[in-house]
N, C-alpha and C positions, 0 to 999 in steps of 0.2 A: 604779848606777855601777860600772863595772868598774875596772880598773887605770888610774889617772890620768884619771878622768872620761870615759873612752871607753866610752860606754854603748851598749847594743843599740838604744835608742830614739833615737839621734842625739846623741852626746856632744859636748861643747864643750871637750875637753881640750886642754892645751897640752903642749909638750915638757917643761918642768920638772915638770908634774904626772905625766906618764908616767914620768919618771925616778924620782920619789918612789914611784910605784906599783910600779915594778920593785924598788926597794929594800925596799919593804914585804914582798915575797915573797922577795927574795934574802937579806936579813939574817937572818930566822928560819931559812932553810935552812942558812946557814953556822953559826948557833948550834946547830942540831940536829946538824950534823956534828961540831962541837967537843964536844958532850955525848955523842956516841956513839949517837945515835938511828939505828936502822936505816932503810934505804931505804923499807921498807914503811910505817913510822911517819911518815916525812917525807911520803910521798905522801898518807897519810890527813890529815895536818895541812894540807897545801896544798889538798887537795880540799875539806876543810871550810871553809877560808878563802874559797875561790872560791864555794862554795855560799852562804855567808853574804853575800858581796858581791853575787852575782846576786839573791838573795832581797831584799836591801835595795834594789837597783835596781828590781826589779819593784814593790815596795811604794811606792817614791818615784814611779814613773810612775803608778801607780794613784791615789795621793793627788793628784798634779798634775792628772790627767784628771778626777777627781771634782770638784775645786775649780773647774775650768773649766766643767764640765757643770752644776753646781748652780744657778748664776744663770739659765741657760737654762731649766731645769726650773721654776724659780720663776716665770718669766715665761710659762710655758706654751708655750715655743717648740719643745721637743722632746718628742714623744710617748714614753711609756714602753713598754717591751717588753710589759708585762702587758696594756696596753690593746689592743695589736695581737693578742695571743693570745686573749683572752677575749671580745672584742667582734666 
C-alpha cells in the first residue's frame, strides 16, 4: 500500500485516504525543518519511509496471493512449478 491505499497492485484508495497519506509525508518533513535537519537527512528519512511502505505493500500482495492459491493447491487444481521442472 502506497500513500492513501494507492497500490501498485491496484489500490482502492479514496480522496481522504490520499490526503492522510500526503500528511504522513508532509508533517514529518515540516517537523524535520523545524528541528534543523538538513535536506540530505530529510531525503534519507523520506526514502526509508517509502521503502518500508513499498515493502509492506509487496508483502501484503504476496500474503493475499498465497491465501488465494492455497485452497487450489489443496484441491489439486494447480500444478506446482517443481512438478513441471522435474517430471
